[in-house]
N, C-alpha and C positions, 0 to 999 in steps of 0.2 A: 508767812505762807510758803514754806520751802517747797521746791519742786525736786523730787528725787528721781534719779535715772542712772543706770549703770552704763549708759552709752556715751561714746565720745562725740557723737554727732547730734547733740541736743538741739542746736539751732535748725539743723536740717529736718529733724523730726517735728519740731514745732511748726515749721513752715509747711510741712506736708499735711499735718493735721488741719491747719487752717485752709489749705488749698482744697483738701477733700471736702470739708464741710461747706466751704463757700460755693462749691459746685451746686449745692442744694438751695442756695439763696443767700441774700445779704442779711447778716444778723443785726444790722444797725438801722433798718428802715421799717417803719410801720407797714408800708405797702406790701411787705413780704410775709406778714403775719398770716398764718393759715388756721382759722378757727376750726375746731372739731377734734374729736378723739379717735376717729377711725384709723388714721395713719399711724399714730403712736401705738395703738393696740395691735395693729398689724406687725409693727416692729417687735413689740414685746412677745408676740406669739412665736417668734423665731429664735428667742434666746431664753436662757434659764433665769427665772425671776425669783425673788425672795421677799417674803413679807416679814418685815422686822418686828421686833417687840412693840415698837411705837413709830408711827409715821405722822409727821406734822406738816401741814401746809401753811405757808405764809403769803398772804395776799394784801392788797392795798395799793396806794399810789406811791407814796414816798416812805422810806425807812424800812423797806422789806429786807434788803441785804444786811443792814445793821442789826435789825431785830433777830434775823435768822442766825447771824454770826454770834451774837451775844447769847442766844439760847443754846447754840451748839457748845459754846465755851462752858456754860454752866453744867450741861449734861456730861461733857467730857471730864470736867473736874471731879465728877462723882464716879468716874470709872466706866461710864457707858461708851461703847465704841460707836462713834457718831459720824454719820455721813451727812455732808452739807452740800447742797446744790444751789448755787446762786448765779445771777447773770446781771449785766454782762461782765466780761473780764477786763482788766486793765492792760496787762502786758503779755499774758500767755493764757491760752484757752484752759490749761490745766487748773487755773485759779477757780474755775467754776465748780469743780468736783473735788471735794476735800474729805479726807477720812482722818478724824482726830486732828484736824487743822493742817494736815499735810496734803498738798495738792498731788493728785494722782500722777504717776510717772508717765513719761512719753511712751515707754515700751508697753505699759499696761493699756494706754489709750489706743495704741496701734493694734494691739491684739483684739480689742473690742471693735475697732473700726473695720478690721478685716472681715469680721462677721456681720457687722451691722450695715455697712455701706451698700452691699447688694440689695439687702432688704429695703433700705431707705430709697434707693433708686426705683425699685419696683413699686413701692407704696407712694412715690412722689412726696416723700416727707420733707419738711422744711429743715433748715439749719437748727432751729430751736427744738423741734421735735426729736431730731436725731441726737442733739446734745442731751436732751432729757433721757432718752433711751440709753445713751452712754453712761450717764450718771447711775441710772437704776441697775445697769449691768455691772458697773464697778462696785456698787454697794452690795449687790447679790454675791459677787465673788468674794468680797471681804467679809460677808456675813455680819454686817453692822447690826447693832442693837437698836439704833434710832436713825431714821432718815428725816431730814428737814429739807423740804422742797420749796424754794421761792418761786412764786408764779411769775410768768412773763408779762404779756400785755394785759391779760384779763384773768378770769377765773372760771366762768361758766363753760367756756370752750377752750380753756388753756390746756396745754399738754400735761401740766402737773396735776390737773384734776381728773385725769383719765384713770388714775390708780386710786384705790381706796385709802382713806386716811383716818386717823383716830382723833386728831385735833386740828383746829384751824385758828390761826392768828390773823387778825385784820389790823393793819397799820393805818394811820390817818389817810383818808380818802379825799382827793381833790380832782380837779379837771386835768385830764391827760388821756391820750390815745382816743380822742373823741371820734375819730374816723371809724373805730371799731366798737366802742363801748357806749356811745351816746353823747349828747350835747349838754346834759344837765348832771348835776351831782347825784340826783335821784336815780337816773338811768345808769350811771357808772357804778353807783353803790349796788344796784340790783345785779349787775354783772359780777362784781367782786364778791357779793354775798354767797355765790355758789361755791366758794372755797369751803363753806361750812357743810355742804351737802354730805349727809350720811356720817358726819363726824360725831363722836360721842361728846366731845368738848369743843366749845367755841368761845373765844375771848377777843375783845377788840380794845384798841386804844380809844381814848375819848374822841368823839366825833361831833360834827355839827348836828343840830336837832334833826335836820332833814335826813342826813345819812344814818343817824342812829335809829330813826324810825323805820327806815327801809331794812336795816339789818335785823331789827326786832320782828318785823313782819315776816322775814324769811325764817328766823329762828328765835322764838320767844324766850328760849333758855340761854341766849347769849349773855356772857358776862362782860362788863366794861372795867378795864383796869383803872384803879385809883392811884394817883401820883401824889403822895403827901408832900406838903410844902418843904422844900429843902432837900428832898430825897435825891440821890444820885448826883450830888454836887461835885463829886470827886472822880468823875469818869475820865479815863485816859484819852478817849476819843472826844475831841472838843466839840462844842456846840450845845446850847441849851436844849435844842430839839432832840438831842440824843438821849436826854433823860426820859422822854416819852417812849423811845424804843427800848431802853433798859427796863423801864417799868413794865412794859408789856411782856418782855421776855421773862422777867422775874415773876410776874403774875401767873404766867403759864406754868412755871415750875411749881409755884405754890398750889395751883389748882390740881396738877397731876399728883402732887404729894398728898393733898387732902383726899383725893379719890383713891389712894392706894396704888396708883399706877407705877410710881417710882418711889425710891427711898434715897434721900441724900441729905447732906448737911446744908441747910439753907444759908448759913453764914458763908460757907465755902463757895456756894453758888453765887451769892451776892458779890463776893470778891472777884470771882472769875469774870462776871459781867463787867464790873467796874474796871478791870484791867485790860479789857479788849481794846486793841488798836486796829482801826479799820481803814485801810488805804482808800484814798480818794474822797474822804469826808473831812473837810477842813484840814487836810494834810499839810503840815508845815515843812518847807524845805528852805535851805539857805543856798543861794547861788549868786556868784559875783558880788558878794557883800550885801545882797538884798534879801529881805524876808518875803517869801512867797507862800500863800495858802492856796491849795487846790481843792475844789469841790465839784462833784459831778452833778450838782443841781441843774435840772434840765426843764423845769416848768415853773410857772409862777408860784404854785403851791410850795415847791421846794425852796424857792428864793425867799418867800415870806418866812419860812421856818428859820432861815439863816439870820434874818435881820436882828433879832435880839442879841446875837453873839458878836456882831461885827465890831462894835465900839471897843470891846475888850481885846480885840486883836490889833486894831490900829485906829487911831482917831485923829485925822481920817487916813484912809489908804491914799497913797500917791496915785494909784490907778487901779480901777477894777476892769478886768477884761472879760467879756462875755462872748464866747464863741460856740455856736450851736452847729448841729449837723445841718446838712443842706436841706433836709426835709422838715426842719423845725424852726421855731422862732421864739425868742424871749423878749420881743419888742414890748409887750405889755408889762414886763417886770423891770425894764430899765429905769423908769422913773422912781421905783422903790429904792434903787441902789444909789442914785445920784447924791443924796445927802451924806453918804459915807465915803466919798472919794473926791479927790481934786480933779480927776479926769476919768471919764467912762469911755471905754473902747469896745466896740462890738463888731461882730462879723459872723460869717458862717463857713461852710465847707470850702469856700473859694480862697480863704486866706489861712496861712499856717499860724496857729496860736503861739507856737514857740518863737517865731520871728517877731510877732507883735510884742511878746513879753520882753525879748531882748531889746527891742527899740524903746520900750517903756523904761527898762532899767537904765539904759543909756541916758534917758532924759532925767531920771530921778535916781542918781547913784546912791546906793545904800538905803533905798526906799522900801516901802511896804506895798505889797500887791496881792490882789485876790483874783484868781482865774477860775471861771466856772462856765457851765453850758452843757456839758455832757460827759459821759465816761470817755468818749472819743477824744474830747478836748484834754482831759486830765492825762489820758494815756499818751497823747502827742507830746505833752510837756515832760512827763516822766521818761518817755522813751528817748528824748534828747539829753536829759540831764543824768 
């Protein structure tokens, strides 16, 4: 995901982008989520917008970013100019807004920010709402053929559902963001289901019976992707759970082809999905002679999806480190990880994960380690290494 820029002050521009947006709120805390569409629509009224040939929403609890990235790769492989909006980012805000898998340049972002920030302040828009408007502005200026928008916290009142879409993809739904979405799977599914509102096509990964029924109640025509045994065994992005995301992306391509919305080589699309490499998802690095895997899993549902893949990485890990944001906890998932590691180390925003990893490596030279807990945790490690 290269970041292009013709300026010699890239670091300064990156810092100023973050500084400007963070004036509008913290991007990493649920308490700063602002439900509703009014502010985003107010932002969009002040800029030139563009309705692409195809706009696709991706909602769910886990796997949204992976599914969206795989889908974008498949469409790009067929020659569609594809805009992809995901969140959060790891090292630079630009990662959130990509056109044909190239992160937008700092100069382009600054040009958009100059127009959007006054509107954002007037509308009292949040970080995420302004980021969404930035993405739509960049896609409009680039005149992309396809836009893929990953939902943030929810769907019913998420900024990404403020604009019309042609297709909705629903990734596996679990418990997360209960403060805003509800305390039960059914309540959360009811919120996520709104990603399908007014869409011509809707397709979901396999869900629990409770969630599937909620989705069917919202849209009786929803399709559920079928994952044949052994399919997607050669993905470059590790983790058995990534097969679900690949299957959903490919099912979406098939559905669009069958409906005559797009034309492409399905074998080529399949290969493009299989070759996707997605940072922060069981990402492997070597440091100081140790093998380290990094994953942004930040809720029990995500941790559960990792478990089938862990023994193939290390049996056991010398240490698994779980570091969450200060407003989150993975205490309920720690017992699930204990059988896979000699030592389990946990903490939150009060302790630096990179320091904890260094200490663990000094205790187990040449060992194997898994670090997870959030995108913030993964970013902290990558930023140091």
